[in-house]
ZAGUSE-149834 format. One record per residue: x, y, z of N, C-alpha, C, O in turn; residue in one letter. Coordinates in pm, whole numbers, plus 50000, padded with zeros to 5 digits. Layout:
BEGIN
X Y Z X Y Z X Y Z X Y Z A .
...
end
This chain:
BEGIN
84095 50315 58795 83965 50252 58842 83940 50273 58999 83999 50209 59086 X .
83851 50363 59020 83798 50371 59185 83767 50212 59202 83751 50128 59113 X .
83763 50195 59353 83700 50087 59446 83554 50102 59429 83496 50211 59423 X .
83492 49968 59420 83336 49971 59426 83334 50000 59553 83430 49972 59623 X .
83215 50066 59607 83190 50092 59741 83079 49999 59783 82971 50005 59724 X .
83098 49916 59879 83051 49826 59938 82984 49819 60080 83055 49799 60178 X .
82838 49837 60093 82782 49859 60224 82732 49742 60269 82623 49695 60235 X .
82845 49670 60379 82767 49556 60456 82876 49502 60561 82999 49508 60569 X .
82752 49436 60652 82809 49399 60790 82876 49266 60814 82894 49218 60926 X .
82919 49195 60672 82955 49080 60686 83122 49076 60714 83174 48979 60767 X .
83203 49199 60669 83309 49192 60695 83391 49261 60573 83323 49309 60482 X .
83502 49267 60566 83610 49290 60458 83612 49217 60366 83595 49262 60252 X .
83634 49080 60389 83652 48963 60302 83505 48974 60208 83535 48963 60089 X .
83395 48989 60222 83282 48992 60133 83338 49114 60075 83394 49089 59969 X .
83343 49261 60115 83351 49352 60042 83487 49348 59948 83520 49432 59864 X .
83530 49274 59971 83693 49247 59857 83643 49164 59744 83695 49184 59634 X .
83542 49063 59755 83497 48966 59659 83425 49042 59569 83450 49038 59448 X .
83303 49139 59634 83223 49209 59563 83303 49295 59459 83279 49300 59339 X .
83410 49366 59533 83476 49455 59448 83535 49378 59361 83533 49439 59254 X .
83595 49263 59346 83635 49195 59230 83516 49157 59109 83534 49164 58987 X .
83438 49131 59151 83334 49089 59054 83258 49230 58986 83183 49226 58888 X .
83288 49332 59050 83247 49448 58954 83391 49462 58872 83391 49474 58750 X .
83492 49460 58935 83562 49487 58835 83604 49378 58691 83651 49414 58583 X .
83578 49281 58722 83533 49170 58614 83435 49215 58523 83453 49211 58401 X .
83303 49268 58592 83229 49303 58504 83230 49444 58398 83171 49467 58293 X .
83319 49520 58475 83389 49607 58445 83441 49603 58306 83394 49662 58208 X .
83567 49509 58313 83637 49491 58206 83568 49408 58112 83627 49414 58005 X .
83475 49337 58108 83453 49274 57987 83361 49373 57911 83352 49385 57789 X .
83309 49428 57985 83201 49553 57873 83134 49532 57781 83122 49628 57704 X .
83076 49430 57754 83029 49388 57679 82889 49297 57689 82860 49255 57801 X .
82803 49265 57581 82702 49193 57668 82703 49022 57570 82607 48960 57526 X .
82786 49004 57567 82847 48856 57516 82760 48734 57574 82692 48744 57677 X .
82768 48635 57506 82679 48520 57544 82720 48430 57664 82840 48408 57679 X .
82656 48392 57728 82693 48270 57831 82804 48183 57803 82808 48179 57680 X .
82882 48122 57842 83013 48027 57829 82937 47971 57732 82815 47987 57741 X .
82996 47891 57615 82934 47797 57490 82920 47676 57535 82953 47667 57654 X .
82880 47568 57482 82845 47432 57521 82993 47381 57485 83084 47443 57431 X .
82987 47266 57525 83094 47188 57527 83159 47132 57401 83279 47111 57383 X .
83062 47111 57322 83033 47062 57189 83088 47167 57089 83176 47153 57004 X .
83006 47286 57124 83059 47426 57008 83183 47444 57031 83267 47454 56942 X .
83213 47452 57179 83352 47494 57221 83458 47401 57129 83538 47447 57048 X .
83444 47288 57154 83567 47197 57090 83562 47217 56925 83659 47235 56852 X .
83448 47209 56892 83433 47243 56725 83501 47366 56682 83572 47363 56581 X .
83485 47464 56744 83547 47585 56725 83734 47596 56794 83766 47715 56794 X .
83796 47548 56821 83912 47521 56885 84009 47552 56765 83992 47496 56657 X .
84125 47657 56790 84227 47665 56680 84307 47614 56689 84367 47571 56787 X .
84328 47607 56563 84478 47506 56529 84606 47607 56653 84593 47727 56679 X .
84715 47519 56706 84756 47537 56784 84895 47643 56716 84950 47599 56614 X .
84938 47757 56766 85005 47834 56724 85190 47807 56753 85245 47732 56834 X .
85242 47888 56664 85365 47869 56710 85413 47886 56838 85342 47957 56909 X .
85521 47839 56892 85557 47868 57055 85574 48038 57106 85544 48087 57215 X .
85640 48112 56972 85617 48247 57016 85609 48301 56855 85689 48248 56778 X .
85524 48394 56807 85505 48488 56700 85468 48623 56718 85431 48689 56815 X .
85484 48643 56623 85463 48830 56649 85353 48890 56526 85372 48885 56405 X .
85238 48948 56596 85146 49006 56517 85184 49165 56463 85238 49246 56539 X .
85155 49191 56347 85155 49330 56316 85018 49390 56319 84925 49351 56248 X .
85012 49490 56408 84886 49572 56370 84919 49705 56288 85000 49791 56321 X .
84839 49703 56175 84845 49859 56084 84686 49927 56133 84574 49879 56112 X .
84718 50041 56195 84626 50122 56264 84594 50274 56202 84675 50321 56123 X .
84503 50331 56231 84471 50445 56177 84586 50564 56276 84591 50673 56219 X .
84648 50560 56371 84791 50584 56418 84917 50543 56383 85018 50592 56434 X .
84917 50456 56296 85055 50394 56306 85065 50260 56321 84965 50216 56379 X .
85168 50152 56285 85171 50067 56322 85221 49982 56459 85336 50019 56485 X .
85190 49914 56524 85249 49862 56650 85257 49650 56609 85192 49573 56539 X .
85369 49641 56698 85390 49508 56730 85357 49420 56813 85406 49452 56921 X .
85289 49309 56822 85264 49232 56932 85349 49098 56972 85356 49041 56863 X .
85404 49032 57048 85491 48915 57034 85421 48850 57166 85428 48894 57281 X .
85345 48724 57116 85272 48679 57168 85332 48508 57192 85363 48434 57099 X .
85337 48475 57323 85397 48351 57360 85319 48282 57451 85272 48325 57557 X .
85304 48111 57374 85212 47996 57430 85282 47965 57567 85218 47884 57635 X .
85380 48003 57615 85416 47956 57765 85360 48037 57849 85320 47999 57959 X .
85351 48170 57805 85235 48258 57890 85086 48204 57908 85031 48207 58019 X .
85036 48164 57817 84880 48147 57825 84857 48044 57656 84808 48088 57552 X .
84897 47941 57673 84857 47859 57588 84708 47884 57476 84697 47930 57362 X .
84636 47842 57549 84507 47836 57540 84458 47978 57421 84423 47970 57303 X .
84476 48115 57522 84459 48254 57434 84521 48281 57348 84481 48359 57262 X .
84687 48200 57344 84767 48237 57215 84705 48146 57133 84681 48206 57027 X .
84671 48047 57128 84614 47988 57012 84470 48040 56974 84420 48030 56863 X .
84432 48077 57048 84302 48155 57019 84297 48271 56960 84207 48293 56878 X .
84386 48359 56988 84420 48489 56927 84503 48454 56776 84472 48513 56673 X .
84608 48353 56779 84582 48300 56632 84536 48281 56522 84578 48307 56409 X .
84397 48206 56581 84311 48183 56460 84224 48315 56448 84183 48336 56334 X .
84186 48414 56550 84140 48504 56523 84198 48614 56398 84130 48668 56311 X .
84354 48628 56423 84425 48694 56358 84432 48629 56184 84446 48706 56088 X .
84421 48514 56171 84440 48415 56063 84331 48448 56007 84346 48490 55893 X .
84195 48442 56055 84067 48548 55967 84046 48614 55956 83942 48613 55891 X .
84088 48744 55989 84114 48872 55948 83990 48930 56070 83939 49041 56062 X .
83967 48854 56152 83860 48886 56233 83889 49037 56292 83791 49108 56271 X .
83982 49098 56350 83997 49201 56382 84013 49332 56295 84005 49447 56337 X .
84043 49283 56147 84054 49413 56051 83920 49501 56076 83807 49454 56089 X .
83946 49603 56078 83811 49694 56057 83773 49762 56187 83716 49871 56200 X .
83841 49625 56338 83766 49698 56469 83845 49803 56515 83961 49841 56496 X .
83693 49856 56616 83745 49978 56638 83833 49969 56778 83821 49859 56832 X .
83938 50082 56861 83960 50090 56962 83883 50152 57063 83905 50258 57122 X .
83747 50036 57079 83629 50147 57123 83638 50185 57286 83572 50274 57341 X .
83716 50113 57340 83754 50172 57480 83863 50221 57517 83899 50152 57612 X .
83933 50297 57498 84059 50394 57561 84007 50476 57651 83933 50574 57643 X .
84093 50383 57796 84074 50481 57940 84215 50561 57920 84303 50495 57864 X .
84239 50661 57948 84423 50710 57958 84472 50630 58109 84410 50602 58212 X .
84581 50614 58077 84643 50521 58220 84598 50402 58247 84652 50356 58348 X .
84499 50311 58182 84450 50249 58220 84470 50132 58103 84578 50074 58092 X .
84376 50107 58030 84371 49991 57917 84299 50044 57764 84224 50141 57766 X .
84327 49976 57637 84287 50039 57550 84240 49867 57485 84321 49787 57439 X .
84122 49851 57495 84032 49755 57424 84006 49750 57293 84008 49857 57233 X .
83983 49654 57235 83935 49626 57111 83873 49455 57108 83877 49377 57204 X .
83818 49426 56978 83797 49317 56946 83646 49250 56934 83614 49131 56934 X .
83552 49386 56924 83404 49349 56856 83442 49377 56717 83518 49470 56694 X .
83394 49301 56616 83425 49299 56483 83349 49437 56429 83250 49501 56464 X .
83433 49447 56343 83339 49543 56259 83227 49501 56166 83177 49596 56105 X .
83178 49381 56142 83059 49301 56079 83008 49250 56192 83081 49186 56267 X .
82860 49272 56224 82823 49214 56327 82786 49076 56253 82754 48999 56344 X .
82778 49024 56159 82783 48874 56111 82898 48830 56197 82886 48733 56272 X .
82991 48888 56190 83121 48823 56228 83133 48769 56374 83193 48671 56418 X .
83054 48871 56438 83040 48866 56577 82953 48730 56625 82992 48639 56698 X .
82850 48743 56574 82761 48627 56560 82817 48477 56545 82785 48397 56632 X .
82904 48435 56434 83004 48356 56425 83063 48317 56547 83057 48201 56588 X .
83125 48419 56614 83251 48350 56722 83181 48389 56832 83244 48418 56934 X .
83053 48396 56829 82980 48423 56975 82998 48320 57052 82994 48344 57173 X .
83024 48172 57009 83014 48050 57099 83136 48015 57061 83146 47915 56991 X .
83265 48096 57102 83383 48040 57085 83453 48072 57208 83572 48103 57208 X .
83377 48067 57319 83475 48092 57404 83588 47979 57452 83584 47866 57404 X .
83679 48014 57542 83785 47943 57514 83864 47908 57721 83910 48001 57787 X .
83859 47801 57759 83893 47782 57889 83989 47897 57941 84038 47988 57875 X .
83999 47875 58051 84090 47986 58128 84236 47959 58140 84242 47844 58182 X .
84356 48005 58127 84489 48003 58143 84496 48037 58278 84413 48114 58326 X .
84607 47974 58360 84644 48017 58495 84750 48134 58451 84818 48137 58348 X .
84745 48238 58566 84835 48363 58509 84941 48350 58575 84969 48356 58695 X .
85026 48321 58432 85172 48320 58441 85261 48463 58474 85356 48490 58546 X .
85197 48520 58402 85285 48679 58391 85225 48798 58489 85128 48788 58564 X .
85270 48860 58479 85144 48997 58537 85124 49095 58396 85179 49097 58286 X .
85018 49171 58460 84945 49278 58365 85054 49431 58366 85033 49552 58371 X .
85157 49354 58360 85214 49511 58328 85220 49597 58234 85137 49583 58144 X .
85281 49668 58229 85224 49825 58081 85261 49749 57952 85376 49704 57948 X .
85182 49727 57844 85242 49687 57729 85174 49550 57714 85143 49506 57604 X .
85152 49487 57823 85099 49328 57792 84921 49335 57765 84844 49426 57796 X .
84894 49213 57702 84757 49207 57637 84688 49091 57706 84751 48986 57723 X .
84566 49103 57746 84495 48995 57823 84355 49012 57757 84329 49121 57707 X .
84259 48904 57754 84177 48887 57718 84099 48949 57831 84134 48933 57948 X .
83952 49049 57782 83861 49105 57873 83778 48957 57904 83781 48858 57830 X .
83696 48971 58045 83616 48837 58049 83544 48888 58144 83606 48974 58207 X .
83405 48863 58191 83319 48868 58282 83299 48767 58410 83222 48780 58505 X .
83379 48679 58386 83399 48545 58497 83493 48442 58429 83560 48451 58326 X .
83478 48346 58514 83524 48186 58448 83507 48160 58319 83391 48178 58283 X .
83596 48116 58217 83514 48089 58124 83465 48140 57984 83432 48083 57880 X .
83472 48274 58024 83401 48382 57942 83523 48446 57859 83513 48565 57892 X .
83609 48439 57790 83687 48479 57747 83678 48435 57594 83667 48315 57566 X .
83686 48563 57467 83620 48523 57399 83703 48592 57219 83758 48529 57129 X .
83677 48730 57234 83753 48784 57136 83837 48921 57161 83945 48956 57115 X .
83737 48991 57261 83788 49118 57292 83896 49083 57394 83910 48988 57471 X .
83983 49214 57366 84133 49189 57419 84165 49378 57458 84113 49471 57396 X .
84275 49393 57594 84279 49474 57609 84456 49489 57617 84532 49394 57636 X .
84497 49637 57595 84633 49650 57626 84654 49733 57725 84618 49850 57726 X .
84714 49674 57813 84756 49741 57975 84830 49892 57930 84935 49888 57866 X .
84781 49999 57960 84842 50142 57932 84926 50185 58075 84997 50287 58078 X .
84911 50103 58180 84963 50121 58301 85035 49987 58339 85026 49896 58256 X .
85115 49962 58469 85106 49837 58507 84955 49831 58596 84917 49917 58676 X .
84887 49709 58560 84774 49691 58624 84795 49558 58727 84712 49467 58719 X .
84874 49550 58797 84890 49418 58829 84812 49371 58940 84820 49258 58987 X .
84711 49495 58994 84576 49399 59073 84487 49304 59000 84407 49238 59066 X .
84496 49289 58838 84405 49244 58771 84448 49070 58762 84382 48986 58700 X .
84582 49041 58844 84659 48917 58799 84502 48849 58895 84410 48783 58848 X .
84516 48884 58998 84446 48840 59129 84312 48755 59067 84271 48640 59084 X .
84270 48859 58995 84148 48830 58923 84103 48761 58798 83995 48774 58739 X .
84226 48670 58762 84228 48581 58640 84271 48626 58495 84276 48565 58388 X .
84295 48743 58526 84329 48814 58370 84470 48774 58351 84568 48814 58414 X .
84464 48676 58237 84593 48608 58225 84659 48673 58079 84597 48655 57974 X .
84786 48750 58079 84845 48801 57970 84900 48652 57890 84942 48547 57937 X .
84874 48707 57720 84966 48637 57662 85051 48658 57582 85122 48577 57522 X .
85047 48821 57574 85135 48883 57481 85209 49005 57533 85209 49024 57654 X .
85287 49108 57432 85291 49210 57520 85346 49319 57380 85386 49241 57293 X .
85356 49407 57350 85396 49529 57240 85502 49531 57257 85542 49569 57367 X .
85600 49490 57152 85732 49481 57157 85793 49615 57068 85906 49659 57087 X .
85704 49666 56976 85727 49806 56899 85583 49863 56861 85482 49815 56810 X .
85626 50002 56917 85507 50103 56865 85453 50119 57012 85343 50173 57005 X .
85475 50102 57092 85358 50173 57230 85319 50266 57245 85211 50292 57298 X .
85461 50399 57167 85407 50492 57141 85275 50556 57061 85218 50662 57084 X .
85246 50446 56950 85124 50434 56865 85024 50390 56970 84926 50464 56954 X .
85000 50304 57073 84918 50270 57163 84863 50398 57216 84752 50446 57194 X .
84963 50446 57293 84943 50575 57391 84894 50629 57308 84791 50651 57371 X .
84879 50666 57229 84857 50789 57102 84697 50765 57077 84619 50857 57055 X .
84655 50611 57086 84493 50637 57041 84397 50694 57108 84380 50693 57229 X .
84327 50752 57015 84177 50840 57059 84124 50765 57201 84109 50648 57234 X .
84100 50908 57274 84074 50863 57428 83966 50961 57482 83944 50971 57603 X .
83906 51024 57399 83842 51142 57459 83720 51135 57458 83661 51224 57520 X .
83633 51024 57387 83539 50940 57461 83478 50914 57610 83372 50921 57672 X .
83619 50879 57627 83611 50824 57813 83532 50651 57786 83464 50604 57695 X .
83571 50613 57882 83465 50510 57921 83352 50464 57894 83281 50564 57885 X .
83285 50366 57875 83154 50364 57828 83070 50338 57960 83104 50281 58064 X .
82960 50392 57926 82848 50420 58048 82836 50332 58126 82809 50229 58065 X .
82845 50310 58275 82803 50461 58353 82935 50535 58366 82926 50632 58441 X .
83038 50519 58321 83169 50570 58375 83212 50683 58301 83289 50767 58349 X .
83136 50693 58112 83209 50773 58045 83117 50761 57932 83027 50678 57941 X .
83129 50848 57808 83035 50857 57745 83067 50768 57619 83038 50800 57504 X .
83133 50650 57659 83192 50564 57556 83071 50497 57444 82949 50516 57445 X .
83144 50422 57361 83026 50383 57312 82978 50227 57400 83036 50169 57491 X .
82857 50195 57333 82793 50104 57415 82810 49967 57341 82751 49941 57236 X .
82901 49878 57409 82914 49725 57361 82822 49658 57267 82842 49604 57158 X .
82710 49677 57341 82624 49617 57314 82536 49620 57147 82477 49534 57081 X .
82573 49788 57124 82523 49835 57019 82634 49855 56895 82622 49916 56788 X .
82749 49779 56952 82904 49793 56827 82832 49628 56809 82810 49598 56691 X .
82808 49556 56879 82791 49399 56844 82662 49393 56749 82671 49308 56660 X .
82559 49457 56752 82445 49449 56692 82446 49529 56548 82378 49496 56451 X .
82529 49632 56553 82535 49730 56424 82665 49710 56376 82682 49737 56257 X .
82771 49666 56446 82867 49698 56386 82959 49846 56379 82947 49941 56458 X .
83022 49840 56301 83089 49989 56233 82953 50103 56225 82931 50195 56304 X .
82895 50074 56139 82777 50163 56100 82726 50253 56240 82668 50361 56236 X .
82760 50186 56351 82686 50252 56483 82795 50341 56524 82763 50452 56567 X .
82917 50311 56517 83029 50351 56551 83065 50508 56461 83078 50617 56515 X .
83077 50481 56318 83114 50554 56274 83013 50678 56268 83066 50788 56251 X .
82863 50673 56282 82807 50783 56320 82782 50844 56446 82735 50958 56449 X .
82814 50768 56573 82798 50817 56702 82949 50875 56733 82989 50988 56760 X .
83022 50734 56714 83227 50831 56763 83292 50798 56646 83365 50699 56635 X .
83264 50889 56545 83363 50882 56423 83511 50879 56464 83578 50793 56407 X .
83575 50960 56556 83708 50997 56605 83766 50894 56642 83887 50915 56653 X .
83728 50766 56673 83785 50649 56722 83876 50587 56612 83847 50570 56494 X .
84021 50547 56691 84080 50494 56592 84054 50360 56570 83970 50305 56640 X .
84126 50282 56460 84085 50138 56439 84196 50094 56374 84285 50173 56341 X .
84203 49952 56346 84260 49850 56310 84254 49863 56171 84139 49856 56127 X .
84320 49875 56110 84344 49849 55932 84354 49714 55890 84291 49666 55795 X .
84444 49648 55971 84491 49509 55931 84580 49485 56022 84656 49568 56070 X .
84569 49328 56058 84636 49271 56154 84710 49148 56047 84644 49089 55961 X .
84875 49120 56074 84962 49055 55958 85035 48954 56075 85086 49009 56173 X .
85037 48813 56065 85138 48744 56124 85240 48735 56034 85244 48698 55917 X .
85361 48794 56146 85506 48805 56057 85564 48693 56061 85554 48620 56159 X .
85640 48658 55948 85711 48547 55925 85801 48518 55988 85888 48603 55968 X .
85841 48432 56068 85964 48394 56159 86072 48378 56083 86087 48309 55982 X .
86149 48448 56143 86321 48441 56088 86426 48338 56123 86540 48348 56077 X .
end
């Protein structure tokens, strides 16, 4: 991603801060609601996940498997576990796939599901692992805004570490499938001609099937049994 051009007379420190803020907004990529009230967040807290668990993604391009570790990011791992258990990601599109950068998903196929989970933001996890190729992190637009959207790093995106993107898992098989996801729509506006996340939230897959029919999608996610 090109760096933001910031005109300022206050010195390079302010420019760096502005650039980081733009990156967070860019990565979040949707019009999600503000961080939820504490009462709503507490009521929506997920069950504690196993210390390590695996999730199989059956997609339109084939399967891949993600291994999630609570030691990396416990809040993120628990929340992802809850989302997968409820089938939130089933039918969702990989709506933002940018070559040699990220593959992003996490807006539900059904707008009702998005409304249901809109107030389930989770507190941040400290960044313990780097955003290496194949790792998964939540998209966000600032502190306390992680919710349901997740991206898979398609290259080593270590600069994201300093902006608070905390990986919680990694692809352990099928990375070739992830790298083959349809990416010719490009990034979302204004950087490309891809889908508008706000439209996905309100219209779901009806909008995507009409305007972006070639997007790859998640058929089903399954928590694999431990051995």
